[in-house]
NUNU-215785 format. One record per residue (C-alpha): residue number from 1; x, y, z. Coordinates in Angstrom, 2 decimals. Each point is the difference from the previous one (the first is absolute). Last residue first. Example, Ala and Ser with C-alpha at 12.3 -4.5 7.8 and 13.67 -1.06 7.14 Angstrom:
+-----+---------+---------+---------+
!  nr !      c1 !      c2 !      c3 !
+-----+---------+---------+---------+
!   2 !   13.67 !   -1.06 !    7.14 !
!   1 !   -1.37 !   -3.44 !    0.66 !
+-----+---------+---------+---------+
***
This chain:
+-----+---------+---------+---------+
!  nr !      c1 !      c2 !      c3 !
+-----+---------+---------+---------+
! 289 !  241.85 !  -88.16 !   19.02 !
! 288 !   -3.35 !    2.12 !   -0.35 !
! 287 !   -3.14 !   -1.87 !    0.77 !
! 286 !   -2.23 !   -0.74 !   -2.74 !
! 285 !   -3.36 !    1.58 !   -0.81 !
! 284 !    1.00 !    3.56 !    0.13 !
! 283 !    0.61 !    0.53 !   -3.80 !
! 282 !   -3.14 !   -1.95 !   -0.88 !
! 281 !    0.13 !   -2.18 !   -2.87 !
! 280 !    1.27 !   -3.39 !    0.65 !
! 279 !   -1.36 !   -0.35 !    3.68 !
! 278 !   -3.25 !    1.46 !   -1.07 !
! 277 !   -0.53 !   -2.28 !   -2.89 !
! 276 !    0.82 !   -2.84 !    2.34 !
! 275 !   -2.73 !    1.31 !    2.42 !
! 274 !   -2.42 !    0.35 !   -2.59 !
! 273 !    0.45 !   -3.64 !   -1.33 !
! 272 !   -0.29 !   -1.25 !    3.68 !
! 271 !   -3.20 !    1.99 !    0.56 !
! 270 !   -1.89 !   -0.74 !   -3.19 !
! 269 !   -2.58 !   -2.66 !    1.04 !
! 268 !   -0.98 !    2.36 !    2.84 !
! 267 !   -0.59 !    2.67 !   -2.71 !
! 266 !   -3.04 !   -2.00 !   -1.52 !
! 265 !   -2.39 !    1.34 !    2.66 !
! 264 !    0.62 !    3.54 !   -1.06 !
! 263 !   -2.11 !   -0.45 !   -2.98 !
! 262 !   -3.11 !    0.18 !    2.03 !
! 261 !    1.45 !    3.18 !    1.93 !
! 260 !    0.31 !    1.58 !   -3.54 !
! 259 !   -3.54 !    0.46 !   -0.26 !
! 258 !   -2.41 !   -0.27 !   -3.00 !
! 257 !    2.23 !   -3.29 !   -1.11 !
! 256 !   -0.29 !   -0.41 !   -3.79 !
! 255 !    2.90 !   -2.78 !   -0.01 !
! 254 !    2.08 !    2.34 !   -2.67 !
! 253 !   -0.57 !    3.28 !    2.03 !
! 252 !    0.96 !   -1.55 !    3.25 !
! 251 !    3.13 !   -1.62 !   -1.65 !
! 250 !    0.96 !    3.47 !   -1.30 !
! 249 !   -0.55 !    1.51 !    3.44 !
! 248 !    2.16 !   -2.48 !    1.80 !
! 247 !    3.02 !    0.49 !   -2.25 !
! 246 !    2.62 !   -2.28 !    1.40 !
! 245 !    0.59 !   -1.20 !   -3.62 !
! 244 !    1.30 !   -3.39 !    0.20 !
! 243 !   -1.31 !   -1.20 !    3.27 !
! 242 !   -3.42 !    1.83 !   -0.56 !
! 241 !   -0.34 !   -1.72 !   -3.19 !
! 240 !    0.64 !   -3.46 !    1.59 !
! 239 !   -2.38 !    0.81 !    2.81 !
! 238 !   -2.93 !    1.39 !   -2.40 !
! 237 !    0.28 !   -2.81 !   -2.75 !
! 236 !    0.20 !   -2.65 !    2.90 !
! 235 !   -3.15 !    1.37 !    1.76 !
! 234 !   -1.87 !    0.18 !   -3.41 !
! 233 !    1.28 !   -3.60 !   -0.68 !
! 232 !   -1.16 !   -1.01 !    3.43 !
! 231 !   -3.47 !    1.50 !   -0.89 !
! 230 !   -0.52 !   -2.46 !   -3.01 !
! 229 !    0.70 !   -2.98 !    2.47 !
! 228 !    2.78 !   -2.33 !    0.89 !
! 227 !    0.22 !   -1.90 !    3.24 !
! 226 !    3.61 !   -1.06 !    0.64 !
! 225 !    1.24 !   -3.30 !   -1.36 !
! 224 !    0.91 !    1.26 !   -3.43 !
! 223 !    0.95 !   -3.14 !   -1.94 !
! 222 !   -0.80 !    1.11 !   -3.67 !
! 221 !   -3.13 !   -2.25 !   -0.32 !
! 220 !   -1.35 !    1.19 !    3.36 !
! 219 !    0.45 !    3.62 !   -0.83 !
! 218 !   -1.50 !   -0.62 !   -3.43 !
! 217 !   -3.15 !   -1.46 !    1.56 !
! 216 !   -0.36 !    2.73 !    2.65 !
! 215 !    0.19 !    2.57 !   -2.84 !
! 214 !   -2.67 !   -1.76 !   -1.88 !
! 213 !   -2.33 !   -0.27 !    3.06 !
! 212 !    0.42 !    3.56 !    0.74 !
! 211 !   -0.77 !    1.15 !   -3.49 !
! 210 !   -3.00 !   -2.50 !   -0.29 !
! 209 !   -1.29 !    1.54 !    3.14 !
! 208 !    0.41 !    3.66 !   -1.25 !
! 207 !   -2.04 !   -0.66 !   -3.07 !
! 206 !    1.23 !   -0.60 !   -3.67 !
! 205 !   -2.26 !    1.92 !   -2.53 !
! 204 !   -1.74 !   -2.25 !   -2.39 !
! 203 !    1.47 !   -2.14 !   -2.76 !
! 202 !   -0.74 !   -3.44 !    1.18 !
! 201 !    3.66 !   -0.83 !    0.84 !
! 200 !    0.18 !    3.18 !    2.03 !
! 199 !    0.42 !    3.55 !   -0.88 !
! 198 !    2.61 !    2.84 !    0.99 !
! 197 !   -0.18 !    3.24 !   -1.76 !
! 196 !   -3.57 !    0.08 !    0.46 !
! 195 !   -2.32 !    1.68 !   -2.49 !
! 194 !   -1.97 !   -2.99 !   -1.19 !
! 193 !   -2.23 !    1.22 !   -3.04 !
! 192 !    0.64 !   -3.18 !   -2.17 !
! 191 !    1.27 !   -2.52 !    2.51 !
! 190 !    3.78 !   -0.20 !    0.76 !
! 189 !    2.09 !   -2.96 !   -1.11 !
! 188 !    1.37 !    0.91 !   -3.25 !
! 187 !    0.85 !    3.71 !    0.82 !
! 186 !    1.37 !   -1.31 !    3.42 !
! 185 !    2.54 !   -1.87 !   -1.85 !
! 184 !    1.06 !    3.30 !   -1.93 !
! 183 !    0.19 !    1.83 !    3.31 !
! 182 !    2.17 !   -2.70 !    2.00 !
! 181 !    3.17 !    0.35 !   -1.77 !
! 180 !    0.20 !    3.68 !    0.07 !
! 179 !   -1.09 !   -0.21 !    3.80 !
! 178 !    2.91 !   -2.15 !    0.80 !
! 177 !    2.36 !    2.39 !   -1.72 !
! 176 !   -1.47 !    2.85 !    1.72 !
! 175 !    0.32 !   -1.75 !    3.42 !
! 174 !    3.65 !   -0.63 !   -0.82 !
! 173 !    0.77 !    3.53 !   -1.10 !
! 172 !   -1.62 !    1.60 !    3.20 !
! 171 !   -3.39 !    1.65 !    0.09 !
! 170 !   -0.28 !    3.69 !    1.52 !
! 169 !   -2.99 !    1.26 !    1.63 !
! 168 !   -2.91 !    2.17 !   -1.05 !
! 167 !   -2.63 !    0.86 !    2.59 !
! 166 !   -3.87 !    0.04 !    0.00 !
! 165 !   -1.98 !    0.36 !    3.14 !
! 164 !   -3.40 !   -1.67 !    0.07 !
! 163 !    0.22 !    0.25 !    3.85 !
! 162 !    2.43 !   -2.72 !    0.19 !
! 161 !    2.05 !   -0.79 !   -3.20 !
! 160 !   -0.70 !    0.50 !   -3.59 !
! 159 !    3.35 !   -0.91 !   -1.95 !
! 158 !    1.74 !    1.42 !   -3.13 !
! 157 !    2.84 !   -1.98 !   -1.06 !
! 156 !    3.39 !    1.19 !   -1.07 !
! 155 !    2.89 !   -0.83 !   -2.36 !
! 154 !   -0.47 !    3.20 !   -2.03 !
! 153 !   -0.27 !   -1.89 !   -3.30 !
! 152 !   -1.68 !   -3.18 !    1.55 !
! 151 !   -2.93 !    2.05 !    1.38 !
! 150 !   -1.92 !   -2.34 !    1.89 !
! 149 !   -3.61 !    1.25 !    0.94 !
! 148 !   -1.20 !   -0.66 !   -3.56 !
! 147 !    0.13 !   -3.75 !    0.65 !
! 146 !   -2.42 !    0.25 !    3.06 !
! 145 !    0.99 !   -0.19 !    3.44 !
! 144 !   -2.70 !   -0.54 !    2.89 !
! 143 !    1.50 !   -3.53 !    0.93 !
! 142 !    3.26 !    1.82 !    0.73 !
! 141 !   -1.35 !    2.78 !    2.12 !
! 140 !   -2.20 !   -2.25 !    2.08 !
! 139 !    3.25 !   -1.98 !    0.69 !
! 138 !    2.01 !    2.96 !    1.19 !
! 137 !    2.70 !    1.08 !   -2.39 !
! 136 !    3.59 !    0.30 !    1.01 !
! 135 !    1.26 !    0.79 !   -3.48 !
! 134 !    2.76 !   -2.57 !   -0.77 !
! 133 !   -1.14 !   -2.62 !    2.52 !
! 132 !   -3.71 !   -0.07 !   -1.05 !
! 131 !    0.94 !    0.31 !   -3.57 !
! 130 !    2.63 !   -2.78 !   -0.09 !
! 129 !   -2.61 !   -2.41 !    1.74 !
! 128 !   -2.97 !    1.02 !   -2.25 !
! 127 !    2.19 !   -0.26 !   -3.24 !
! 126 !    1.40 !   -3.44 !    0.99 !
! 125 !   -3.47 !   -1.18 !    0.90 !
! 124 !   -1.47 !    1.04 !   -3.42 !
! 123 !    2.82 !   -1.81 !   -1.82 !
! 122 !   -0.42 !   -2.87 !    2.19 !
! 121 !   -3.75 !   -0.16 !   -0.90 !
! 120 !    0.84 !    0.25 !   -3.93 !
! 119 !    2.31 !   -2.89 !    0.04 !
! 118 !    3.79 !   -0.15 !    1.03 !
! 117 !    1.25 !    3.06 !    1.82 !
! 116 !    2.15 !   -1.97 !    2.44 !
! 115 !   -0.33 !    2.23 !    3.05 !
! 114 !    3.23 !    1.47 !    1.49 !
! 113 !   -1.50 !    3.06 !    1.49 !
! 112 !   -0.67 !   -1.90 !    3.28 !
! 111 !    3.78 !   -0.88 !    0.17 !
! 110 !    0.79 !    3.80 !   -0.36 !
! 109 !   -2.33 !    0.91 !    2.84 !
! 108 !    1.49 !   -2.66 !    1.99 !
! 107 !    3.65 !    1.35 !   -0.55 !
! 106 !   -1.12 !    3.59 !    0.47 !
! 105 !   -1.53 !   -1.03 !    3.38 !
! 104 !   -3.77 !   -0.33 !    0.25 !
! 103 !   -1.88 !    2.41 !    2.09 !
! 102 !   -2.53 !   -0.56 !    2.91 !
! 101 !   -1.26 !    3.39 !    1.30 !
! 100 !    0.40 !    0.54 !    3.57 !
!  99 !   -2.94 !   -0.65 !    2.25 !
!  98 !   -0.57 !    2.94 !    2.36 !
!  97 !   -0.98 !   -1.04 !    3.50 !
!  96 !   -3.55 !    0.52 !    0.88 !
!  95 !   -2.04 !    2.92 !    1.36 !
!  94 !   -3.51 !   -0.17 !    0.79 !
!  93 !   -2.28 !    1.94 !   -2.20 !
!  92 !   -0.74 !    3.59 !    0.66 !
!  91 !   -3.45 !    1.44 !    0.83 !
!  90 !   -0.18 !    3.78 !   -0.08 !
!  89 !   -3.08 !    0.25 !   -2.26 !
!  88 !   -1.49 !   -3.62 !   -0.49 !
!  87 !   -3.36 !    0.89 !    1.25 !
!  86 !   -0.42 !    2.81 !   -2.34 !
!  85 !   -3.04 !    2.34 !    0.86 !
!  84 !   -2.99 !    1.65 !   -1.18 !
!  83 !   -1.05 !   -2.05 !   -2.77 !
!  82 !   -2.11 !    1.95 !   -2.65 !
!  81 !    0.24 !   -2.26 !   -3.00 !
!  80 !    2.32 !    1.68 !   -2.30 !
!  79 !    2.77 !    1.62 !    2.09 !
!  78 !   -0.45 !   -2.01 !    3.02 !
!  77 !   -0.27 !   -3.22 !   -1.71 !
!  76 !    3.08 !    0.73 !   -1.99 !
!  75 !    2.00 !    0.89 !    3.15 !
!  74 !   -1.43 !   -3.43 !    1.28 !
!  73 !    1.40 !   -1.86 !   -2.87 !
!  72 !    3.36 !    1.73 !    0.11 !
!  71 !    0.56 !   -0.97 !    3.65 !
!  70 !   -1.27 !   -3.61 !   -0.82 !
!  69 !    2.71 !   -0.14 !   -2.89 !
!  68 !    2.69 !    1.61 !    2.42 !
!  67 !   -0.76 !   -2.69 !    2.66 !
!  66 !    0.17 !   -2.74 !   -2.35 !
!  65 !    3.60 !    1.11 !   -0.98 !
!  64 !    1.09 !    0.48 !    3.50 !
!  63 !   -1.40 !   -3.37 !    0.78 !
!  62 !    2.12 !   -1.57 !   -2.80 !
!  61 !    3.11 !    1.96 !    1.02 !
!  60 !   -0.52 !   -1.04 !    3.43 !
!  59 !   -0.22 !   -3.62 !   -0.48 !
!  58 !   -3.10 !   -2.33 !   -0.06 !
!  57 !    0.37 !   -2.88 !    1.90 !
!  56 !   -3.57 !   -0.82 !    1.15 !
!  55 !    0.63 !    1.86 !    3.32 !
!  54 !    0.84 !    3.06 !   -2.09 !
!  53 !   -3.46 !   -0.35 !   -1.87 !
!  52 !   -1.79 !    0.00 !    3.44 !
!  51 !    2.00 !    2.88 !    1.33 !
!  50 !   -0.80 !    2.12 !   -3.12 !
!  49 !   -3.59 !   -0.84 !    0.61 !
!  48 !   -0.02 !    0.86 !    3.66 !
!  47 !    1.75 !    3.30 !   -0.88 !
!  46 !   -2.80 !    0.76 !   -2.58 !
!  45 !   -2.67 !   -0.75 !    2.61 !
!  44 !    1.66 !    2.33 !    2.47 !
!  43 !    0.15 !    2.72 !   -2.69 !
!  42 !   -3.57 !   -0.06 !   -0.57 !
!  41 !   -2.59 !   -1.55 !   -2.28 !
!  40 !   -3.52 !    1.20 !    0.00 !
!  39 !   -0.08 !    1.48 !   -3.48 !
!  38 !    1.46 !   -3.33 !   -1.48 !
!  37 !   -2.98 !   -1.97 !    1.28 !
!  36 !    1.00 !   -2.73 !    2.26 !
!  35 !   -1.35 !   -3.46 !   -1.23 !
!  34 !    3.36 !   -1.56 !   -0.53 !
!  33 !    2.72 !    2.62 !    0.45 !
!  32 !    2.74 !   -2.52 !   -0.67 !
!  31 !   -1.57 !   -0.92 !   -3.41 !
!  30 !   -0.47 !    3.52 !   -0.93 !
!  29 !    3.60 !    0.94 !    0.82 !
!  28 !    1.28 !   -3.00 !   -1.89 !
!  27 !   -2.15 !    1.01 !   -3.12 !
!  26 !    1.60 !    3.43 !    0.30 !
!  25 !    3.35 !   -1.61 !   -0.23 !
!  24 !   -0.91 !   -2.15 !   -3.06 !
!  23 !   -1.53 !    2.92 !   -1.73 !
!  22 !    3.05 !    2.19 !    0.50 !
!  21 !    2.24 !   -2.79 !   -1.17 !
!  20 !   -2.06 !   -0.23 !   -3.23 !
!  19 !    0.04 !    3.67 !   -0.34 !
!  18 !    3.88 !   -0.41 !   -0.01 !
!  17 !    0.11 !   -2.52 !   -2.50 !
!  16 !   -2.43 !    1.73 !   -2.52 !
!  15 !    2.31 !    3.08 !    0.33 !
!  14 !   -1.06 !    3.13 !    1.48 !
!  13 !   -1.38 !    2.74 !   -1.84 !
!  12 !   -1.01 !    2.15 !    2.79 !
!  11 !   -3.23 !    1.09 !   -1.50 !
!  10 !   -0.80 !   -3.24 !   -2.06 !
!   9 !    1.30 !   -2.75 !    1.72 !
!   8 !    0.07 !    1.14 !    3.52 !
!   7 !   -3.46 !    1.61 !   -0.44 !
!   6 !   -1.21 !   -3.18 !   -1.52 !
!   5 !    1.22 !   -1.83 !    3.23 !
!   4 !   -1.97 !    2.50 !    2.03 !
!   3 !   -3.08 !   -0.53 !   -1.93 !
!   2 !    0.15 !   -3.53 !    0.41 !
!   1 !    0.60 !    0.30 !    3.76 !
+-----+---------+---------+---------+
***
């Protein structure tokens, strides 16, 4: 297992977070297997393990991800360690209903941006919230940013997403203003040699849990009843941009989705807007008098 994780990190160049997810999923398989050697595992045992996890409340998407990790692990064992079969081949996770992403309304997003930037932590938090909503970043992408990744002149930010893929996305004027206010403060807080753009009170890189906690705190202070988390801002960015532009491909590129089918989930939030645009623009949308 250790050599497999090194293969993922060094040969496939997956991110640390992705490798950690693979490690967790494979550890779950080993725990379920008990004393059964991996070489002796068969499809029936894998199905039983999936059923056990499903009975514990794991959903279809989670189980599909775990099966993918297990399948990849057995492929590696066949390639490098002489295994003759992959017991996960052809096994699918149980289907569950798709959960639609939670997005804030434009008014709610505007209220969340109304952070009073008094003090260094408030300046940092305002820059974080503005950037998440302005550019649709994943939480891991945000915490992985360095000061040089932000190009103020071009109004862009360079982010490293899933699979260590880099993309450049636009940054709005409000987010740029918040970043300009934060960067000088960051220079005073950051410890020597610290590379992270966003740092904590102790001068070290701000972690994902700290970002989640601060966002929850501000949402409560600003009177937002709904659950607010970093990914909700990514969903809001995608939904509001799609409503305004209707350009699914552009939204896909800015989000860093490998498949457009992943981006299409946001179209459900846009039906009324598209229907109105159709009625207003299409020559045969309205009945003749």
